Structure formats: structure tokens, C-alpha cells
N, CA, C and O atoms as a Maestro MAE file, in Angstrom:
{
 s_m_m2io_version
 :::
 2.0.0
}

f_m_ct {
 s_m_title
 :::
 protein
 m_atom[288] {
  # First column is atom index #
  i_m_mmod_type
  r_m_x_coord
  r_m_y_coord
  r_m_z_coord
  i_m_residue_number
  s_m_chain_name
  s_m_pdb_residue_name
  s_m_pdb_atom_name
  i_m_atomic_number
  :::
  1 25 -71.278 -4.777 -0.526 1 A "MET " " N  " 7
  2 3 -70.666 -6.072 -0.572 1 A "MET " " CA " 6
  3 2 -69.429 -6.217 -1.417 1 A "MET " " C  " 6
  4 15 -68.616 -7.116 -1.200 1 A "MET " " O  " 8
  5 25 -69.278 -5.277 -2.441 2 A "ALA " " N  " 7
  6 3 -67.987 -5.149 -3.200 2 A "ALA " " CA " 6
  7 2 -66.902 -4.603 -2.351 2 A "ALA " " C  " 6
  8 15 -65.753 -4.993 -2.559 2 A "ALA " " O  " 8
  9 25 -67.140 -3.766 -1.442 3 A "MET " " N  " 7
  10 3 -66.164 -3.229 -0.559 3 A "MET " " CA " 6
  11 2 -65.428 -4.209 0.153 3 A "MET " " C  " 6
  12 15 -64.198 -4.257 0.168 3 A "MET " " O  " 8
  13 25 -66.262 -5.065 0.801 4 A "TRP " " N  " 7
  14 3 -65.766 -6.159 1.625 4 A "TRP " " CA " 6
  15 2 -64.840 -7.175 0.800 4 A "TRP " " C  " 6
  16 15 -63.831 -7.697 1.274 4 A "TRP " " O  " 8
  17 25 -65.288 -7.370 -0.414 5 A "LYS " " N  " 7
  18 3 -64.504 -8.322 -1.207 5 A "LYS " " CA " 6
  19 2 -63.090 -7.662 -1.505 5 A "LYS " " C  " 6
  20 15 -62.102 -8.386 -1.636 5 A "LYS " " O  " 8
  21 25 -63.008 -6.356 -1.605 6 A "LYS " " N  " 7
  22 3 -61.802 -5.741 -1.940 6 A "LYS " " CA " 6
  23 2 -61.001 -5.739 -0.505 6 A "LYS " " C  " 6
  24 15 -59.821 -6.091 -0.520 6 A "LYS " " O  " 8
  25 25 -61.549 -5.392 0.601 7 A "VAL " " N  " 7
  26 3 -60.882 -5.586 1.776 7 A "VAL " " CA " 6
  27 2 -60.246 -6.934 2.127 7 A "VAL " " C  " 6
  28 15 -59.125 -7.069 2.619 7 A "VAL " " O  " 8
  29 25 -61.058 -7.863 1.828 8 A "LEU " " N  " 7
  30 3 -60.706 -9.131 1.980 8 A "LEU " " CA " 6
  31 2 -59.670 -9.650 1.118 8 A "LEU " " C  " 6
  32 15 -58.853 -10.470 1.538 8 A "LEU " " O  " 8
  33 25 -59.662 -9.183 -0.156 9 A "PHE " " N  " 7
  34 3 -58.692 -9.511 -1.160 9 A "PHE " " CA " 6
  35 2 -57.395 -8.772 -0.686 9 A "PHE " " C  " 6
  36 15 -56.327 -9.385 -0.698 9 A "PHE " " O  " 8
  37 25 -57.457 -7.518 -0.285 10 A "ALA " " N  " 7
  38 3 -56.273 -6.778 -0.015 10 A "ALA " " CA " 6
  39 2 -55.544 -7.314 1.321 10 A "ALA " " C  " 6
  40 15 -54.325 -7.204 1.447 10 A "ALA " " O  " 8
  41 25 -56.339 -7.886 2.283 11 A "SER " " N  " 7
  42 3 -55.791 -8.468 3.454 11 A "SER " " CA " 6
  43 2 -55.165 -9.826 3.061 11 A "SER " " C  " 6
  44 15 -54.164 -10.187 3.679 11 A "SER " " O  " 8
  45 25 -55.653 -10.579 2.120 12 A "ALA " " N  " 7
  46 3 -55.063 -11.771 1.691 12 A "ALA " " CA " 6
  47 2 -53.719 -11.630 1.051 12 A "ALA " " C  " 6
  48 15 -52.775 -12.373 1.323 12 A "ALA " " O  " 8
  49 25 -53.668 -10.635 0.178 13 A "VAL " " N  " 7
  50 3 -52.539 -10.307 -0.625 13 A "VAL " " CA " 6
  51 2 -51.450 -9.813 0.459 13 A "VAL " " C  " 6
  52 15 -50.300 -10.242 0.371 13 A "VAL " " O  " 8
  53 25 -51.779 -8.998 1.381 14 A "THR " " N  " 7
  54 3 -50.900 -8.599 2.351 14 A "THR " " CA " 6
  55 2 -50.312 -9.646 3.248 14 A "THR " " C  " 6
  56 15 -49.137 -9.634 3.614 14 A "THR " " O  " 8
  57 25 -51.256 -10.612 3.602 15 A "GLY " " N  " 7
  58 3 -50.776 -11.804 4.447 15 A "GLY " " CA " 6
  59 2 -49.837 -12.635 3.676 15 A "GLY " " C  " 6
  60 15 -48.839 -13.099 4.227 15 A "GLY " " O  " 8
  61 25 -50.110 -12.863 2.361 16 A "LEU " " N  " 7
  62 3 -49.261 -13.611 1.519 16 A "LEU " " CA " 6
  63 2 -47.757 -12.991 1.470 16 A "LEU " " C  " 6
  64 15 -46.739 -13.654 1.669 16 A "LEU " " O  " 8
  65 25 -47.798 -11.592 1.168 17 A "LEU " " N  " 7
  66 3 -46.561 -11.010 1.176 17 A "LEU " " CA " 6
  67 2 -45.763 -10.992 2.301 17 A "LEU " " C  " 6
  68 15 -44.535 -11.035 2.231 17 A "LEU " " O  " 8
  69 25 -46.481 -10.922 3.498 18 A "ALA " " N  " 7
  70 3 -45.785 -10.893 4.733 18 A "ALA " " CA " 6
  71 2 -45.130 -12.344 5.056 18 A "ALA " " C  " 6
  72 15 -44.027 -12.432 5.595 18 A "ALA " " O  " 8
  73 25 -45.841 -13.386 4.709 19 A "VAL " " N  " 7
  74 3 -45.393 -14.664 4.904 19 A "VAL " " CA " 6
  75 2 -44.265 -14.942 4.015 19 A "VAL " " C  " 6
  76 15 -43.386 -15.693 4.436 19 A "VAL " " O  " 8
  77 25 -44.174 -14.464 2.902 20 A "ALA " " N  " 7
  78 3 -43.077 -14.534 1.982 20 A "ALA " " CA " 6
  79 2 -41.849 -13.853 2.401 20 A "ALA " " C  " 6
  80 15 -40.753 -14.317 2.086 20 A "ALA " " O  " 8
  81 25 -41.973 -12.697 3.144 21 A "ALA " " N  " 7
  82 3 -40.801 -12.042 3.666 21 A "ALA " " CA " 6
  83 2 -40.199 -12.454 4.929 21 A "ALA " " C  " 6
  84 15 -39.179 -11.921 5.366 21 A "ALA " " O  " 8
  85 25 -40.907 -13.528 5.602 22 A "ILE " " N  " 7
  86 3 -40.311 -14.025 6.817 22 A "ILE " " CA " 6
  87 2 -39.399 -15.268 6.442 22 A "ILE " " C  " 6
  88 15 -39.849 -16.188 5.760 22 A "ILE " " O  " 8
  89 25 -38.081 -15.252 6.925 23 A "PRO " " N  " 7
  90 3 -37.275 -16.278 6.627 23 A "PRO " " CA " 6
  91 2 -37.704 -17.437 7.485 23 A "PRO " " C  " 6
  92 15 -37.866 -17.335 8.701 23 A "PRO " " O  " 8
  93 25 -37.893 -18.618 6.751 24 A "VAL " " N  " 7
  94 3 -38.382 -19.819 7.514 24 A "VAL " " CA " 6
  95 2 -37.301 -20.698 7.979 24 A "VAL " " C  " 6
  96 15 -37.312 -21.110 9.139 24 A "VAL " " O  " 8
  97 25 -36.291 -21.039 7.087 25 A "GLN " " N  " 7
  98 3 -35.139 -21.966 7.507 25 A "GLN " " CA " 6
  99 2 -33.845 -21.154 7.757 25 A "GLN " " C  " 6
  100 15 -33.526 -20.245 6.990 25 A "GLN " " O  " 8
  101 25 -33.126 -21.479 8.805 26 A "THR " " N  " 7
  102 3 -31.918 -21.030 8.990 26 A "THR " " CA " 6
  103 2 -30.729 -21.902 8.399 26 A "THR " " C  " 6
  104 15 -30.537 -23.053 8.792 26 A "THR " " O  " 8
  105 25 -29.933 -21.286 7.422 27 A "THR " " N  " 7
  106 3 -28.826 -21.950 6.940 27 A "THR " " CA " 6
  107 2 -27.698 -21.857 7.833 27 A "THR " " C  " 6
  108 15 -27.613 -20.969 8.681 27 A "THR " " O  " 8
  109 25 -26.743 -22.844 7.644 28 A "PRO " " N  " 7
  110 3 -25.536 -22.769 8.377 28 A "PRO " " CA " 6
  111 2 -24.668 -21.526 8.334 28 A "PRO " " C  " 6
  112 15 -24.026 -21.109 9.298 28 A "PRO " " O  " 8
  113 25 -24.708 -20.913 7.004 29 A "ALA " " N  " 7
  114 3 -24.023 -19.625 6.877 29 A "ALA " " CA " 6
  115 2 -24.572 -18.495 7.602 29 A "ALA " " C  " 6
  116 15 -23.805 -17.583 7.913 29 A "ALA " " O  " 8
  117 25 -25.880 -18.432 7.930 30 A "ASP " " N  " 7
  118 3 -26.556 -17.534 8.577 30 A "ASP " " CA " 6
  119 2 -26.322 -17.771 10.070 30 A "ASP " " C  " 6
  120 15 -26.142 -16.808 10.816 30 A "ASP " " O  " 8
  121 25 -26.318 -19.036 10.528 31 A "ALA " " N  " 7
  122 3 -26.180 -19.231 11.959 31 A "ALA " " CA " 6
  123 2 -24.871 -19.088 12.390 31 A "ALA " " C  " 6
  124 15 -24.688 -18.795 13.571 31 A "ALA " " O  " 8
  125 25 -23.823 -19.259 11.563 32 A "SER " " N  " 7
  126 3 -22.431 -19.114 11.965 32 A "SER " " CA " 6
  127 2 -22.023 -17.578 12.353 32 A "SER " " C  " 6
  128 15 -20.993 -17.364 12.993 32 A "SER " " O  " 8
  129 25 -22.804 -16.624 11.970 33 A "ARG " " N  " 7
  130 3 -22.675 -15.309 12.373 33 A "ARG " " CA " 6
  131 2 -23.248 -15.124 13.834 33 A "ARG " " C  " 6
  132 15 -22.802 -14.269 14.600 33 A "ARG " " O  " 8
  133 25 -24.230 -15.956 14.147 34 A "SER " " N  " 7
  134 3 -25.012 -15.582 15.389 34 A "SER " " CA " 6
  135 2 -24.472 -16.482 16.715 34 A "SER " " C  " 6
  136 15 -24.994 -16.330 17.819 34 A "SER " " O  " 8
  137 25 -23.563 -17.269 16.524 35 A "GLY " " N  " 7
  138 3 -23.129 -17.907 17.756 35 A "GLY " " CA " 6
  139 2 -23.162 -19.474 17.575 35 A "GLY " " C  " 6
  140 15 -23.768 -20.013 16.648 35 A "GLY " " O  " 8
  141 25 -22.481 -20.136 18.511 36 A "CYS " " N  " 7
  142 3 -22.154 -21.552 18.412 36 A "CYS " " CA " 6
  143 2 -23.606 -22.422 18.510 36 A "CYS " " C  " 6
  144 15 -23.872 -23.382 17.787 36 A "CYS " " O  " 8
  145 25 -24.418 -21.913 19.484 37 A "ARG " " N  " 7
  146 3 -25.696 -22.541 19.613 37 A "ARG " " CA " 6
  147 2 -26.537 -22.603 18.301 37 A "ARG " " C  " 6
  148 15 -26.953 -23.684 17.884 37 A "ARG " " O  " 8
  149 25 -26.761 -21.511 17.703 38 A "GLU " " N  " 7
  150 3 -27.417 -21.457 16.505 38 A "GLU " " CA " 6
  151 2 -26.833 -22.222 15.277 38 A "GLU " " C  " 6
  152 15 -27.515 -22.785 14.421 38 A "GLU " " O  " 8
  153 25 -25.469 -22.161 15.316 39 A "ALA " " N  " 7
  154 3 -24.738 -22.772 14.187 39 A "ALA " " CA " 6
  155 2 -24.966 -24.260 14.423 39 A "ALA " " C  " 6
  156 15 -25.173 -25.021 13.478 39 A "ALA " " O  " 8
  157 25 -24.925 -24.685 15.734 40 A "ALA " " N  " 7
  158 3 -25.280 -26.191 15.872 40 A "ALA " " CA " 6
  159 2 -26.536 -26.495 15.605 40 A "ALA " " C  " 6
  160 15 -26.742 -27.617 15.142 40 A "ALA " " O  " 8
  161 25 -27.542 -25.694 15.800 41 A "LYS " " N  " 7
  162 3 -28.919 -26.067 15.544 41 A "LYS " " CA " 6
  163 2 -29.107 -26.256 14.058 41 A "LYS " " C  " 6
  164 15 -29.829 -27.140 13.598 41 A "LYS " " O  " 8
  165 25 -28.367 -25.313 13.258 42 A "ALA " " N  " 7
  166 3 -28.486 -25.364 11.800 42 A "ALA " " CA " 6
  167 2 -27.790 -26.634 11.274 42 A "ALA " " C  " 6
  168 15 -28.247 -27.323 10.362 42 A "ALA " " O  " 8
  169 25 -26.706 -26.865 11.897 43 A "GLN " " N  " 7
  170 3 -25.829 -27.941 11.397 43 A "GLN " " CA " 6
  171 2 -26.492 -29.323 11.555 43 A "GLN " " C  " 6
  172 15 -26.554 -30.140 10.636 43 A "GLN " " O  " 8
  173 25 -27.002 -29.529 12.840 44 A "PHE " " N  " 7
  174 3 -27.589 -30.826 13.226 44 A "PHE " " CA " 6
  175 2 -29.024 -30.492 13.873 44 A "PHE " " C  " 6
  176 15 -29.204 -30.449 15.090 44 A "PHE " " O  " 8
  177 25 -30.014 -30.261 12.917 45 A "PRO " " N  " 7
  178 3 -31.407 -29.920 13.413 45 A "PRO " " CA " 6
  179 2 -32.125 -31.012 14.201 45 A "PRO " " C  " 6
  180 15 -32.942 -30.690 15.063 45 A "PRO " " O  " 8
  181 25 -31.858 -32.264 13.944 46 A "TYR " " N  " 7
  182 3 -32.517 -33.388 14.581 46 A "TYR " " CA " 6
  183 2 -31.606 -34.312 15.574 46 A "TYR " " C  " 6
  184 15 -32.057 -35.368 16.015 46 A "TYR " " O  " 8
  185 25 -30.448 -33.902 15.860 47 A "ASN " " N  " 7
  186 3 -29.587 -34.840 16.806 47 A "ASN " " CA " 6
  187 2 -29.105 -33.929 17.849 47 A "ASN " " C  " 6
  188 15 -28.242 -33.094 17.578 47 A "ASN " " O  " 8
  189 25 -29.613 -34.035 19.039 48 A "PRO " " N  " 7
  190 3 -29.294 -33.135 20.064 48 A "PRO " " CA " 6
  191 2 -27.939 -33.615 20.593 48 A "PRO " " C  " 6
  192 15 -27.271 -32.727 21.124 48 A "PRO " " O  " 8
  193 25 -27.435 -34.750 20.559 49 A "ARG " " N  " 7
  194 3 -26.113 -35.028 21.026 49 A "ARG " " CA " 6
  195 2 -25.057 -34.542 20.126 49 A "ARG " " C  " 6
  196 15 -23.996 -34.147 20.610 49 A "ARG " " O  " 8
  197 25 -25.249 -34.538 18.909 50 A "ALA " " N  " 7
  198 3 -24.349 -33.997 17.881 50 A "ALA " " CA " 6
  199 2 -24.260 -32.582 17.997 50 A "ALA " " C  " 6
  200 15 -23.205 -31.962 17.860 50 A "ALA " " O  " 8
  201 25 -25.457 -32.026 18.269 51 A "ARG " " N  " 7
  202 3 -25.496 -30.471 18.437 51 A "ARG " " CA " 6
  203 2 -24.646 -30.096 19.780 51 A "ARG " " C  " 6
  204 15 -23.851 -29.156 19.793 51 A "ARG " " O  " 8
  205 25 -24.872 -30.847 20.793 52 A "ARG " " N  " 7
  206 3 -24.017 -30.662 22.086 52 A "ARG " " CA " 6
  207 2 -22.518 -30.775 21.795 52 A "ARG " " C  " 6
  208 15 -21.749 -29.947 22.283 52 A "ARG " " O  " 8
  209 25 -22.096 -31.722 21.052 53 A "ASP " " N  " 7
  210 3 -20.630 -32.004 20.767 53 A "ASP " " CA " 6
  211 2 -20.210 -30.844 19.934 53 A "ASP " " C  " 6
  212 15 -19.189 -30.227 20.236 53 A "ASP " " O  " 8
  213 25 -20.945 -30.502 18.889 54 A "PHE " " N  " 7
  214 3 -20.504 -29.402 18.043 54 A "PHE " " CA " 6
  215 2 -20.345 -28.052 18.732 54 A "PHE " " C  " 6
  216 15 -19.360 -27.330 18.575 54 A "PHE " " O  " 8
  217 25 -21.405 -27.761 19.518 55 A "ARG " " N  " 7
  218 3 -21.417 -26.551 20.465 55 A "ARG " " CA " 6
  219 2 -20.004 -26.480 21.220 55 A "ARG " " C  " 6
  220 15 -19.243 -25.520 21.101 55 A "ARG " " O  " 8
  221 25 -19.743 -27.600 22.004 56 A "ARG " " N  " 7
  222 3 -18.477 -27.706 22.687 56 A "ARG " " CA " 6
  223 2 -17.255 -27.394 21.889 56 A "ARG " " C  " 6
  224 15 -16.405 -26.591 22.275 56 A "ARG " " O  " 8
  225 25 -17.187 -28.081 20.715 57 A "TYR " " N  " 7
  226 3 -16.107 -27.879 19.721 57 A "TYR " " CA " 6
  227 2 -15.996 -26.390 19.325 57 A "TYR " " C  " 6
  228 15 -14.924 -25.784 19.328 57 A "TYR " " O  " 8
  229 25 -17.146 -25.861 18.994 58 A "CYS " " N  " 7
  230 3 -17.143 -24.523 18.551 58 A "CYS " " CA " 6
  231 2 -16.758 -23.588 19.618 58 A "CYS " " C  " 6
  232 15 -16.006 -22.656 19.336 58 A "CYS " " O  " 8
  233 25 -17.158 -23.728 20.706 59 A "LYS " " N  " 7
  234 3 -16.756 -22.779 21.963 59 A "LYS " " CA " 6
  235 2 -15.223 -22.933 22.119 59 A "LYS " " C  " 6
  236 15 -14.519 -21.925 22.176 59 A "LYS " " O  " 8
  237 25 -14.699 -24.165 22.189 60 A "SER " " N  " 7
  238 3 -13.366 -24.295 22.343 60 A "SER " " CA " 6
  239 2 -12.484 -23.715 21.213 60 A "SER " " C  " 6
  240 15 -11.381 -23.217 21.439 60 A "SER " " O  " 8
  241 25 -13.039 -23.809 19.978 61 A "GLN " " N  " 7
  242 3 -12.271 -23.016 18.845 61 A "GLN " " CA " 6
  243 2 -12.350 -21.663 19.137 61 A "GLN " " C  " 6
  244 15 -11.312 -21.009 19.042 61 A "GLN " " O  " 8
  245 25 -13.431 -21.087 19.492 62 A "TRP " " N  " 7
  246 3 -13.671 -19.646 19.726 62 A "TRP " " CA " 6
  247 2 -12.756 -19.088 20.784 62 A "TRP " " C  " 6
  248 15 -12.199 -17.996 20.666 62 A "TRP " " O  " 8
  249 25 -12.610 -19.984 21.955 63 A "LYS " " N  " 7
  250 3 -11.681 -19.432 23.149 63 A "LYS " " CA " 6
  251 2 -10.256 -19.522 22.522 63 A "LYS " " C  " 6
  252 15 -9.429 -18.667 22.841 63 A "LYS " " O  " 8
  253 25 -9.949 -20.445 21.707 64 A "ALA " " N  " 7
  254 3 -8.518 -20.482 21.238 64 A "ALA " " CA " 6
  255 2 -8.289 -19.316 20.257 64 A "ALA " " C  " 6
  256 15 -7.202 -18.740 20.221 64 A "ALA " " O  " 8
  257 25 -9.317 -18.973 19.463 65 A "TYR " " N  " 7
  258 3 -9.186 -17.879 18.582 65 A "TYR " " CA " 6
  259 2 -9.042 -16.614 19.185 65 A "TYR " " C  " 6
  260 15 -8.211 -15.830 18.725 65 A "TYR " " O  " 8
  261 25 -9.816 -16.275 20.258 66 A "LYS " " N  " 7
  262 3 -9.759 -15.172 21.094 66 A "LYS " " CA " 6
  263 2 -8.320 -15.023 21.823 66 A "LYS " " C  " 6
  264 15 -7.701 -13.960 21.873 66 A "LYS " " O  " 8
  265 25 -7.896 -16.210 22.363 67 A "ALA " " N  " 7
  266 3 -6.519 -16.175 23.099 67 A "ALA " " CA " 6
  267 2 -5.404 -15.756 22.004 67 A "ALA " " C  " 6
  268 15 -4.543 -14.907 22.238 67 A "ALA " " O  " 8
  269 25 -5.509 -16.376 20.919 68 A "ALA " " N  " 7
  270 3 -4.462 -16.187 19.922 68 A "ALA " " CA " 6
  271 2 -4.355 -14.748 19.257 68 A "ALA " " C  " 6
  272 15 -3.306 -14.280 18.816 68 A "ALA " " O  " 8
  273 25 -5.550 -14.135 19.249 69 A "HIS " " N  " 7
  274 3 -5.616 -12.795 18.555 69 A "HIS " " CA " 6
  275 2 -5.781 -11.786 19.555 69 A "HIS " " C  " 6
  276 15 -6.153 -10.681 19.160 69 A "HIS " " O  " 8
  277 25 -5.583 -11.950 20.727 70 A "ARG " " N  " 7
  278 3 -5.671 -10.923 21.829 70 A "ARG " " CA " 6
  279 2 -4.496 -9.927 21.699 70 A "ARG " " C  " 6
  280 15 -3.326 -10.307 21.734 70 A "ARG " " O  " 8
  281 25 -4.819 -8.785 21.563 71 A "VAL " " N  " 7
  282 3 -3.721 -7.707 21.391 71 A "VAL " " CA " 6
  283 2 -3.671 -6.967 22.680 71 A "VAL " " C  " 6
  284 15 -4.644 -6.405 23.182 71 A "VAL " " O  " 8
  285 25 -2.421 -7.007 23.204 72 A "LYS " " N  " 7
  286 3 -2.337 -6.215 24.611 72 A "LYS " " CA " 6
  287 2 -1.522 -5.047 24.445 72 A "LYS " " C  " 6
  288 15 -1.322 -4.293 25.398 72 A "LYS " " O  " 8
  :::
 }
 m_bond[287] {
  # First column is bond index #
  i_m_from
  i_m_to
  i_m_order
  :::
  1 1 2 1
  2 2 3 1
  3 3 4 2
  4 3 5 1
  5 5 6 1
  6 6 7 1
  7 7 8 2
  8 7 9 1
  9 9 10 1
  10 10 11 1
  11 11 12 2
  12 11 13 1
  13 13 14 1
  14 14 15 1
  15 15 16 2
  16 15 17 1
  17 17 18 1
  18 18 19 1
  19 19 20 2
  20 19 21 1
  21 21 22 1
  22 22 23 1
  23 23 24 2
  24 23 25 1
  25 25 26 1
  26 26 27 1
  27 27 28 2
  28 27 29 1
  29 29 30 1
  30 30 31 1
  31 31 32 2
  32 31 33 1
  33 33 34 1
  34 34 35 1
  35 35 36 2
  36 35 37 1
  37 37 38 1
  38 38 39 1
  39 39 40 2
  40 39 41 1
  41 41 42 1
  42 42 43 1
  43 43 44 2
  44 43 45 1
  45 45 46 1
  46 46 47 1
  47 47 48 2
  48 47 49 1
  49 49 50 1
  50 50 51 1
  51 51 52 2
  52 51 53 1
  53 53 54 1
  54 54 55 1
  55 55 56 2
  56 55 57 1
  57 57 58 1
  58 58 59 1
  59 59 60 2
  60 59 61 1
  61 61 62 1
  62 62 63 1
  63 63 64 2
  64 63 65 1
  65 65 66 1
  66 66 67 1
  67 67 68 2
  68 67 69 1
  69 69 70 1
  70 70 71 1
  71 71 72 2
  72 71 73 1
  73 73 74 1
  74 74 75 1
  75 75 76 2
  76 75 77 1
  77 77 78 1
  78 78 79 1
  79 79 80 2
  80 79 81 1
  81 81 82 1
  82 82 83 1
  83 83 84 2
  84 83 85 1
  85 85 86 1
  86 86 87 1
  87 87 88 2
  88 87 89 1
  89 89 90 1
  90 90 91 1
  91 91 92 2
  92 91 93 1
  93 93 94 1
  94 94 95 1
  95 95 96 2
  96 95 97 1
  97 97 98 1
  98 98 99 1
  99 99 100 2
  100 99 101 1
  101 101 102 1
  102 102 103 1
  103 103 104 2
  104 103 105 1
  105 105 106 1
  106 106 107 1
  107 107 108 2
  108 107 109 1
  109 109 110 1
  110 110 111 1
  111 111 112 2
  112 111 113 1
  113 113 114 1
  114 114 115 1
  115 115 116 2
  116 115 117 1
  117 117 118 1
  118 118 119 1
  119 119 120 2
  120 119 121 1
  121 121 122 1
  122 122 123 1
  123 123 124 2
  124 123 125 1
  125 125 126 1
  126 126 127 1
  127 127 128 2
  128 127 129 1
  129 129 130 1
  130 130 131 1
  131 131 132 2
  132 131 133 1
  133 133 134 1
  134 134 135 1
  135 135 136 2
  136 135 137 1
  137 137 138 1
  138 138 139 1
  139 139 140 2
  140 139 141 1
  141 141 142 1
  142 142 143 1
  143 143 144 2
  144 143 145 1
  145 145 146 1
  146 146 147 1
  147 147 148 2
  148 147 149 1
  149 149 150 1
  150 150 151 1
  151 151 152 2
  152 151 153 1
  153 153 154 1
  154 154 155 1
  155 155 156 2
  156 155 157 1
  157 157 158 1
  158 158 159 1
  159 159 160 2
  160 159 161 1
  161 161 162 1
  162 162 163 1
  163 163 164 2
  164 163 165 1
  165 165 166 1
  166 166 167 1
  167 167 168 2
  168 167 169 1
  169 169 170 1
  170 170 171 1
  171 171 172 2
  172 171 173 1
  173 173 174 1
  174 174 175 1
  175 175 176 2
  176 175 177 1
  177 177 178 1
  178 178 179 1
  179 179 180 2
  180 179 181 1
  181 181 182 1
  182 182 183 1
  183 183 184 2
  184 183 185 1
  185 185 186 1
  186 186 187 1
  187 187 188 2
  188 187 189 1
  189 189 190 1
  190 190 191 1
  191 191 192 2
  192 191 193 1
  193 193 194 1
  194 194 195 1
  195 195 196 2
  196 195 197 1
  197 197 198 1
  198 198 199 1
  199 199 200 2
  200 199 201 1
  201 201 202 1
  202 202 203 1
  203 203 204 2
  204 203 205 1
  205 205 206 1
  206 206 207 1
  207 207 208 2
  208 207 209 1
  209 209 210 1
  210 210 211 1
  211 211 212 2
  212 211 213 1
  213 213 214 1
  214 214 215 1
  215 215 216 2
  216 215 217 1
  217 217 218 1
  218 218 219 1
  219 219 220 2
  220 219 221 1
  221 221 222 1
  222 222 223 1
  223 223 224 2
  224 223 225 1
  225 225 226 1
  226 226 227 1
  227 227 228 2
  228 227 229 1
  229 229 230 1
  230 230 231 1
  231 231 232 2
  232 231 233 1
  233 233 234 1
  234 234 235 1
  235 235 236 2
  236 235 237 1
  237 237 238 1
  238 238 239 1
  239 239 240 2
  240 239 241 1
  241 241 242 1
  242 242 243 1
  243 243 244 2
  244 243 245 1
  245 245 246 1
  246 246 247 1
  247 247 248 2
  248 247 249 1
  249 249 250 1
  250 250 251 1
  251 251 252 2
  252 251 253 1
  253 253 254 1
  254 254 255 1
  255 255 256 2
  256 255 257 1
  257 257 258 1
  258 258 259 1
  259 259 260 2
  260 259 261 1
  261 261 262 1
  262 262 263 1
  263 263 264 2
  264 263 265 1
  265 265 266 1
  266 266 267 1
  267 267 268 2
  268 267 269 1
  269 269 270 1
  270 270 271 1
  271 271 272 2
  272 271 273 1
  273 273 274 1
  274 274 275 1
  275 275 276 2
  276 275 277 1
  277 277 278 1
  278 278 279 1
  279 279 280 2
  280 279 281 1
  281 281 282 1
  282 282 283 1
  283 283 284 2
  284 283 285 1
  285 285 286 1
  286 286 287 1
  287 287 288 2
  :::
 }
}
């Protein structure tokens, strides 16, 4: 019986450590590196229309940046 208690305790501790290591919330700084869609989700988590507008703005800015910095 004591062995099962140790196994149960070890699995509980492992589970808690695994949950603590998983990032739960995406911050705008993290999302900005992964694209316009994720940045919009981080900026406006509960407003789909604002997310769409922000995503379009972000894409237009990205296209302008690419066109301005293209080296031929």
C-alpha cells in the first residue's frame, strides 16, 4: 500500500510541474513574432470584428515593409 501512495504522489507532482511549464496565455509580444492572425488574437481576444480589421491592417503594413526593404 505504501508503494501505491508513493506512485500516486510522484504522478501528482509530475502533473503539477507539467501544468506549470505549459504557457497558458499568449501575450501580444509573443504573438507578434508568429504572424498577424495570432497578434490579432492576442490584441483583441473577444472582438472578432476588431481582430479582422487589425489583421488586415497588419497584412497591409507587412506588404509595405516587404516592398520597401526588398533588395534586388
